[in-house]
C-alpha positions in Angstrom: -21.1 -6.7 27.9 -24.2 -5.9 29.8 -26.8 -3.1 29.6 -29.8 -2.4 31.9 -29.7 -1.0 35.4 -26.0 -0.3 36.1 -24.2 0.4 39.2 -22.6 3.9 38.7 -19.0 2.7 39.2 -19.4 -0.2 36.8 -20.9 2.0 34.1 -18.0 4.4 34.4 -15.5 1.6 34.2 -16.9 -0.3 31.2 -19.5 1.5 29.2 -20.9 4.9 28.4 -24.6 5.6 28.0 -26.3 8.1 25.7 -30.1 7.7 25.8 -30.8 4.1 25.0 -27.4 3.6 23.4 -24.5 2.0 25.2 -20.9 2.2 24.0 -17.7 0.4 25.0 -14.3 1.0 23.4 -11.0 -1.0 23.2 -7.8 0.6 22.0 -4.7 -0.9 20.5 -6.2 -4.3 20.0 -4.2 -6.9 18.0 -6.4 -9.3 16.1 -4.6 -12.3 14.6 -7.7 -14.2 13.7 -11.5 -13.6 13.4 -13.3 -13.1 16.8 -16.9 -13.6 17.7 -18.7 -11.8 20.5 -22.3 -11.6 21.8 -23.9 -8.9 23.8 -25.9 -10.3 26.8 -28.6 -8.1 28.3 -29.5 -8.7 32.0 -32.2 -7.1 34.0 -31.6 -6.7 37.7 -34.1 -6.4 40.5 -31.4 -5.6 43.0 -27.7 -4.9 42.4 -26.8 -8.6 42.4 -30.1 -10.4 41.7 -30.7 -11.3 38.1 -34.4 -11.3 37.1 -34.0 -12.2 33.4 -31.3 -12.4 30.9 -31.2 -12.9 27.1 -28.8 -12.5 24.2 -29.1 -9.3 22.3 -29.1 -9.8 18.6 -27.0 -12.4 16.7 -23.3 -13.3 17.2 -21.1 -10.5 15.8 -17.9 -11.5 14.0 -14.9 -9.2 13.4 -13.0 -10.8 10.6 -10.3 -8.3 10.0 -6.8 -9.0 11.3 -4.3 -6.4 12.4 -4.1 -3.6 15.0 -7.3 -1.7 15.7 -9.2 0.6 17.9 -12.6 -1.0 18.4 -15.9 0.6 19.4 -19.0 -1.7 20.2 -22.4 -0.2 20.5 -25.7 -1.6 21.8 -29.0 0.2 21.1 -32.1 -1.8 21.8 -31.5 -5.2 20.1 -29.0 -3.8 17.6 -25.3 -4.6 18.2 -22.8 -2.8 15.9 -19.1 -2.2 15.9 -16.5 -0.1 14.2 -12.8 -0.9 13.7 -10.2 1.8 13.1 -7.0 0.2 11.7 -3.8 1.4 13.3 -1.2 -0.4 11.1 -1.0 -2.0 7.7 1.0 -5.2 7.2 3.3 -5.6 4.2 4.4 -9.1 3.2 7.9 -9.7 1.7 9.1 -12.9 0.0 11.9 -15.0 1.2 14.1 -13.3 -1.4 13.7 -10.1 0.6 11.8 -8.2 -2.2 8.2 -7.6 -3.1 5.8 -5.1 -4.7 2.7 -3.8 -3.1 0.0 -1.2 -3.2 -0.8 0.7 0.0 -4.4 0.6 1.2 -4.0 3.5 3.6 -1.4 6.3 3.9 1.4 4.8 5.9 4.6 5.7 7.6 7.4 3.1 7.4 9.7 4.8 10.0 8.9 2.2 12.6 8.6 -0.7 10.2 11.5 -2.7 11.6 13.6 -4.3 8.8 11.5 -3.0 6.0 11.9 -0.1 3.5 9.6 1.2 0.8 10.6 2.7 -2.5 9.1 4.8 -5.3 10.5 3.9 -8.8 11.5 6.3 -11.6 12.6 5.0 -15.0 15.6 6.0 -17.1 18.2 3.7 -18.5 17.7 1.9 -15.2 15.0 1.7 -12.6 15.9 4.1 -9.8 14.5 3.3 -6.3 14.0 6.3 -4.0 13.2 5.5 -0.4 9.9 6.8 0.9 9.3 6.9 4.6 5.7 8.1 4.1 3.5 6.9 1.3 0.0 8.0 0.3 -2.9 5.6 0.0 -3.4 3.5 -3.1 0.3 3.9 -4.2 2.3 1.1 -5.9 5.7 0.6 -4.2 8.7 -1.7 -4.1 9.6 -3.3 -0.8 12.9 -4.6 0.5 13.5 -6.3 3.8 11.2 -8.5 5.9 7.5 -8.6 6.5 6.5 -5.8 8.9 3.8 -3.4 9.9 3.7 0.3 8.9 1.8 2.9 10.9 -1.4 4.3 9.3 -1.4 8.1 9.1 -3.6 10.8 7.6 -3.5 10.8 3.9 -0.8 12.8 2.1 -0.4 14.2 -1.4 0.0 11.8 -4.4 3.5 10.8 -5.4 4.6 12.3 -8.7 6.8 10.5 -11.3 6.1 7.0 -9.9 6.9 4.6 -12.8 5.0 1.8 -11.2 1.5 0.7 -12.2 -0.6 -1.7 -10.1 -2.8 -4.4 -11.5 -5.0 -6.7 -9.5 -5.3 -8.9 -12.6 -3.7 -8.4 -16.1 -2.9 -10.4 -19.2 0.1 -9.1 -21.1 -0.7 -7.8 -24.6 2.6 -6.8 -26.3 0.8 -5.1 -29.2 -0.5 -2.6 -26.6 2.3 -2.3 -24.0 5.4 -4.0 -22.8 5.2 -5.1 -19.1 8.2 -5.4 -16.8 8.0 -7.1 -13.4 10.3 -7.2 -10.4 12.6 -10.3 -10.7 15.3 -11.5 -8.4 18.3 -13.4 -9.7 18.5 -16.7 -7.7 22.3 -16.7 -7.9 23.4 -13.3 -6.7 20.1 -11.8 -5.4 20.2 -8.9 -7.8 17.0 -7.2 -8.5 15.8 -6.1 -12.0 12.6 -5.5 -13.9 12.4 -8.2 -16.5 10.0 -8.2 -19.5 6.9 -10.4 -19.1 6.1 -12.6 -22.0 3.1 -11.8 -24.2 0.0 -13.6 -23.1 1.1 -14.2 -19.5 -1.5 -13.5 -16.9 -0.5 -12.2 -13.4 -2.3 -11.0 -10.3 -1.6 -8.3 -7.6 1.6 -6.9 -8.9 3.2 -3.5 -9.4 4.9 -3.4 -12.8 6.5 -0.9 -15.2 4.3 -0.4 -18.3 5.8 1.0 -21.5 3.4 2.0 -24.2 4.7 2.7 -27.7 8.3 2.1 -26.6 11.0 -0.1 -28.2 11.0 -3.4 -26.3 14.1 -4.4 -24.3 14.6 -7.5 -22.1 15.1 -5.9 -18.7 16.0 -2.8 -16.6 18.6 -3.0 -13.9 17.6 -1.7 -10.4 19.7 0.9 -8.6 19.1 2.9 -5.4 18.9 6.7 -5.7 21.6 7.2 -3.0 24.0 5.0 -5.0 23.8 7.1 -8.2 26.7 9.4 -8.8 25.3 11.7 -11.5 25.2 11.7 -15.3 28.1 10.4 -17.3 29.4 12.4 -20.2 27.8 11.4 -23.5 29.8 11.0 -26.7 28.2 11.0 -30.2 28.9 7.7 -32.0 29.3 9.6 -35.3 29.3 13.1 -36.7 26.1 15.0 -37.2 24.2 14.2 -40.4 21.9 17.1 -40.9 20.7 19.8 -38.6 16.9 20.4 -38.0 14.9 23.0 -36.2 12.1 22.1 -33.7 9.6 22.0 -36.6 11.6 19.2 -38.2 12.9 21.4 -41.0 16.4 21.0 -42.1 18.6 24.1 -41.9 22.0 24.8 -43.5 23.3 27.5 -41.2 21.8 27.4 -37.7 21.7 30.6 -35.6 21.2 30.8 -31.8 18.5 28.4 -30.6 17.7 24.7 -30.1 18.3 22.2 -32.9 18.2 18.5 -33.5 21.4 17.0 -34.8 22.2 13.5 -36.1 
């Protein structure tokens, strides 16, 4: 990349000039490893005769990996760059499952072989597919490692049962923690209780505070649920109470607590 006395055609093709600032842009660049570049300034007496040349500033390293639009600027001896990410990569284990937290708002529509889910909690963990997910959202992934397209941010997801921790040590006296677990025999997914004192990193979990502990929650997909089954009381009502917790002998129209 050169600056100095430019031939008009060359300037148009490679760089733009605004005062003493030169700019060059590269779109849809895939970086799989860090790259190093140096800006070289050359002064020309004639169009093809170099009078002097010298490096401008230090080597510049772009350490990010992924897909980017890149803009490099040269102003005096100062070389700067900006990278605008275009995709975000989500890694899935060999078992075909993972949890993650989005960095950007992303669209999974073109993420071949990969689906993202938001979790809600009842008697089971219900996974609802989300094609678009806002930034900083914990999710469950199923499929293979793939890239999702970065989009403008969208509203926060409501009723997501997942909590993300970069680092956490389980304290059962405070909360019960359930992590995504895959059965090695049948590949079935569940959220299993993590033992007290266990330390984990970078994981989306279900955190239950003040709830009765249970060992696990089965996982089902929202499009596989068929509705609410009829409920049958195990025994007859023993006492009828109003919403203030007061026992009543003869209830009238309203809402009461029975059994």
